[in-house]
N, C-alpha and C positions, 0 to 999 in steps of 0.2 A: 536325679538332678540333670538339668540340661548341660550337655558337654560342649556344644558348639555355640558360636556367637548368634547364629540364626535361631537356634533352639532357645537360647536365653531370651532373645528379643520376643519370640513368639510366646514364651511363658509370661513375660511382662505384659504383652498385649492382651493375653487371655484374661489376666487378672482385671485389667481395666474394662474389657468388654463384659466380663461377668458382672462387675459392679453396675455397669450401665443397664444391662438386661435385667438384673435383679430389681433395680429401681423402677424400670418400666413395668415389670410384672406386678410390683407393689401398687403402682398407679392403677393398673387394671383391676386388681382385687379391691382396691378402695372404691373405684367407680361401681363395681358390681354390688359391693356391700351397701353403697348409698341407695341404689335402686331397691335392693331387698328391704332396707329400712323404710323407705317410702311406701313400699307395698304393704309392709306390716302395719303402718300407721292407718291404712285404709283409705287414704285420700287419693282417688284415681287421677285427678288433675295434676296433683303434685308429683305422683309417681310417673306419670307420662312425661312431665317436664324433665325430671331427673333422668329418665330413661333416654330421652333425646340427647342429652348432654353425654351420657355414658356410652351411647352407641358410637359417637364420634371417637371416644377414647379407645373403645374396643376395636373399631376398624383401623385406627391409626397404628395400634400395636400389632394387629394382624398383618398390616401392610409392611411393617418392618420385620416380619417373620420371627417375632419373639414368641408368638403363639401361632398355631396352625390356623388357616382360614376357616376350616371346618369347626374348630373349637370356638372360634369367635362367633360363627353362625349359630352354633348350638347355644351359647350363652345368650345371644340376642333373642333367639327363638323362645327359650324358656322364660326369660324375663318378660318378653312381650305377652306370652300366654298367661303368665301370672297376673299381669296388669289387666288383661282382658277379663280374667276371672273375677276381678273386683266388682264388676257390675252388680 
């Protein structure tokens, strides 16, 4: 348990930040799942449209350093490749 006032405050802040980051990661996962679902449906136009919207979410979360930029790039690359394979 935190013994100093500073440590208690940091513990409170950590809880709040953890909740916010968890929410952001959930948004990221939802966006990725939406693209995967569109890909599974087989409609390339729909999948491309959903992918464009999801790319913005992925980039925004990477910019906030909730995930690493390379992880964001990997997700975008794999989703893009899956959409191209629909042809």
